[in-house]
VEXBAKE-362014 format. One line per 2 residues: their letters; for each residue x negated, y negated, z of C-alpha. Coordinates in pm, 1 decimal. Layout:
residues N
a	X,Y,Z; ...
end
This chain:
residues 201
xx	135.2,-657.0,820.6; -52.6,-328.0,791.8
xx	-426.2,-311.9,726.5; -362.2,-182.5,373.5
xx	-113.9,-461.6,312.2; -371.0,-717.1,421.6
xx	-622.5,-565.3,180.2; -371.3,-605.8,-105.0
xx	-326.7,-972.3,-20.9; -704.7,-1017.4,-4.6
xx	-756.2,-862.2,-349.4; -507.2,-1106.0,-501.7
xx	-634.2,-1400.4,-298.8; -981.5,-1335.8,-437.9
xx	-844.9,-1382.1,-786.6; -660.0,-1697.6,-681.0
xx	-968.2,-1855.0,-536.2; -1077.7,-1801.9,-815.0
xx	-146.6,-939.5,-2803.2; -446.7,-799.5,-2970.3
xx	-632.9,-545.9,-2758.9; -946.1,-664.2,-2580.7
xx	-1176.9,-378.6,-2670.4; -1517.1,-257.8,-2560.5
xx	-1792.0,-513.6,-2519.0; -2005.4,-655.4,-2798.5
xx	-2355.6,-799.6,-2759.1; -2344.6,-1061.7,-3033.6
xx	-2281.5,-1362.5,-2809.6; -2279.2,-1707.9,-2972.4
xx	-2614.3,-1891.9,-2949.3; -2681.9,-2052.8,-2612.2
xx	-2421.8,-1858.2,-2414.0; -2528.7,-1769.8,-2060.2
xx	-2492.0,-1438.0,-1878.0; -2335.3,-1372.3,-1536.9
xx	-2374.1,-1028.5,-1376.8; -2199.0,-935.7,-1052.8
xx	-2434.4,-766.0,-805.8; -2159.9,-581.8,-615.4
xx	-1950.0,-428.2,-895.9; -2196.4,-456.4,-1183.2
xx	-1962.9,-625.3,-1432.1; -2104.9,-891.9,-1660.6
xx	-1968.6,-1165.3,-1882.9; -2119.2,-1420.3,-2118.9
xx	-1990.5,-1777.9,-2112.1; -2052.1,-2105.1,-2302.8
xx	-2348.2,-2311.5,-2191.8; -2130.8,-2618.2,-2124.2
xx	-1926.4,-2431.0,-1862.8; -2016.2,-2472.6,-1496.4
xx	-2087.1,-2164.4,-1285.1; -1904.5,-2197.8,-951.8
xx	-1971.4,-2041.8,-613.3; -1943.3,-1665.2,-554.9
xx	-1603.7,-1532.9,-445.8; -1569.0,-1390.7,-90.6
xx	-1762.9,-1068.6,-21.4; -1947.2,-1102.7,-352.1
xx	-1637.4,-986.5,-539.5; -1688.0,-1220.6,-834.5
xx	-1730.3,-1578.0,-948.5; -1533.3,-1876.6,-1078.1
xx	-1628.5,-2047.4,-1403.8; -1523.1,-2404.1,-1483.7
xx	-1460.8,-2491.4,-1850.9; -1490.2,-2855.7,-1961.7
xx	-1109.8,-2888.8,-1944.9; -960.2,-3072.2,-1649.9
xx	-769.0,-2855.8,-1398.9; -884.3,-2530.9,-1561.2
xx	-1082.6,-2234.1,-1429.7; -1156.6,-1869.4,-1498.5
xx	-1234.3,-1626.5,-1216.3; -1387.0,-1282.8,-1278.4
xx	-1360.7,-1032.2,-994.0; -1376.3,-669.1,-892.1
xx	-1180.5,-486.2,-623.5; -1133.9,-142.1,-474.5
xx	-823.9,68.4,-542.4; -755.8,181.2,-185.6
xx	-379.5,131.8,-143.9; -141.0,425.7,-140.3
xx	46.5,493.4,-461.3; 163.1,749.4,-714.6
xx	-163.4,814.1,-898.2; -326.1,1158.0,-906.5
xx	-543.2,1051.3,-613.3; -257.7,907.4,-409.5
xx	-364.0,552.5,-493.6; -194.3,274.0,-685.3
xx	-120.8,300.9,-1054.9; -162.9,1.2,-1284.5
xx	213.9,-56.5,-1284.1; 228.4,-43.3,-904.9
xx	-60.7,-286.1,-876.9; 111.1,-523.1,-1122.3
xx	437.4,-514.6,-924.5; 255.1,-588.1,-597.5
xx	52.9,-865.4,-762.1; 366.5,-1028.6,-900.8
xx	539.0,-1015.9,-561.9; 244.0,-1165.4,-373.5
xx	195.2,-1440.4,-633.1; 558.3,-1538.4,-584.9
xx	513.1,-1548.5,-207.6; 189.7,-1750.5,-221.4
xx	325.3,-2012.0,-461.5; 657.1,-2013.9,-279.6
xx	481.1,-2128.6,37.5; 363.6,-2430.0,-163.6
xx	722.0,-2483.6,-286.8; 609.4,-2424.1,-645.7
xx	858.7,-2238.7,-866.7; 692.5,-1974.9,-1084.5
xx	839.4,-1870.7,-1419.5; 721.6,-1530.4,-1539.8
xx	668.3,-1439.4,-1903.6; 672.3,-1089.4,-2048.0
xx	378.6,-878.1,-1927.3; 131.7,-780.7,-2198.5
xx	-30.3,-437.8,-2217.2; -387.9,-452.5,-2344.5
xx	-735.8,-318.0,-2275.7; -1020.5,-469.9,-2076.6
xx	-1360.4,-331.0,-2181.6; -1194.2,-8.8,-2290.6
xx	-977.9,36.4,-1978.6; -595.6,6.5,-1985.0
xx	-502.3,-336.9,-1851.8; -214.1,-577.7,-1806.3
xx	-184.2,-950.9,-1859.4; 61.0,-1108.4,-1613.8
xx	153.4,-1454.7,-1737.4; 338.2,-1728.1,-1551.3
xx	396.0,-2101.6,-1573.6; 468.8,-2368.9,-1315.9
xx	476.2,-2742.7,-1268.1; 226.6,-2894.1,-1024.6
xx	273.6,-3252.5,-905.7; -100.6,-3317.5,-924.7
xx	-196.2,-3109.7,-1228.8; 115.9,-3114.8,-1445.5
xx	247.3,-2820.6,-1649.4; 20.2,-2521.3,-1592.0
xx	-5.3,-2165.2,-1718.7; -195.6,-1872.5,-1570.0
xx	-298.9,-1537.0,-1712.3; -393.4,-1266.1,-1461.7
xx	-558.0,-981.9,-1651.5; -659.9,-669.3,-1463.5
xx	-753.9,-307.7,-1514.6; -733.5,-36.9,-1252.1
xx	-932.3,284.7,-1240.4; -906.2,572.2,-994.9
xx	-1142.0,397.7,-753.8; -1192.7,36.1,-862.8
xx	-1035.1,-241.8,-1066.2; -1145.9,-554.8,-1251.0
xx	-962.4,-885.6,-1268.7; -967.6,-1207.2,-1470.7
xx	-768.7,-1511.5,-1362.1; -723.9,-1787.3,-1620.8
xx	-569.7,-2118.3,-1514.5; -524.1,-2400.2,-1764.9
xx	-285.6,-2686.1,-1852.6; -25.1,-2554.6,-2095.6
xx	-127.7,-2811.5,-2355.7; -481.9,-2666.7,-2358.6
xx	-393.1,-2295.9,-2346.9; -452.1,-2213.6,-2714.0
xx	-788.2,-2389.7,-2716.9; -914.9,-2217.5,-2402.1
xx	-778.4,-1871.6,-2485.2; -968.2,-1873.1,-2814.0
xx	-1292.5,-1893.5,-2615.0; -1168.3,-1649.7,-2349.4
xx	-1099.0,-1389.6,-2617.5; -1462.2,-1412.7,-2731.8
xx	-1578.0,-1380.4,-2370.1; -1365.6,-1071.5,-2305.8
xx	-1489.6,-908.0,-2625.2; -1836.6,-922.3,-2463.5
xx	-1724.6,-837.2,-2110.2; -1880.7,-526.2,-1954.1
xx	-1702.8,-359.1,-1659.6; -2013.6,-238.5,-1474.9
xx	-2006.3,74.5,-1263.7; -1754.7,353.2,-1326.0
xx	-1408.0,248.4,-1208.9; -1296.8,613.1,-1206.7
xx	-1573.4,747.8,-979.7; -1353.4,831.9,-681.7
xx	-1514.4,758.9,-346.9; -1490.1,971.0,-36.2
xx	-1221.1,741.4,105.7; -869.6,882.4,71.6
xx	-561.4,672.5,162.0; -370.0,800.9,463.7
x	-33.6,966.2,379.8
end
């Protein structure tokens, strides 16, 4: 595997450790909600006070939050857009990133002999940036019927990701809260500020 390929796997692994548009952030958080701000990428999110804040993700890329629903989690992360692609800067487009993400998810779950069933991708916005919601379901012998939403945006230089994992029976309940969280989500530093690094041809 090439170095760039390994970086792609790492970006997705970070998220795993972890149809109305979701528009720009609002400050009117419900009373008692706490604030998490990521020191590396600058993004911030408010979350209910009865949720548990987990450990930081590798390299300070984000954090995992634990709702009071068994077998559920939400991971917020940031990543660099450094893989070659068809964008104006020779880096990945959102569609290319989604295709790679879908392929690697299939490989990772396949190694655990878990069959993934994909739903239709949803186009939306994450804090004002074009984003996609990749949705899939699976059956886990220990956790039962599960569903995951992987929401991510991708700028010219950086991207932001949200992984939501929850039992299918609790999806509607959790997503109602997640929607409120994403309405108040702030992406941090400029995802389109292209760095000096240029992918090799």
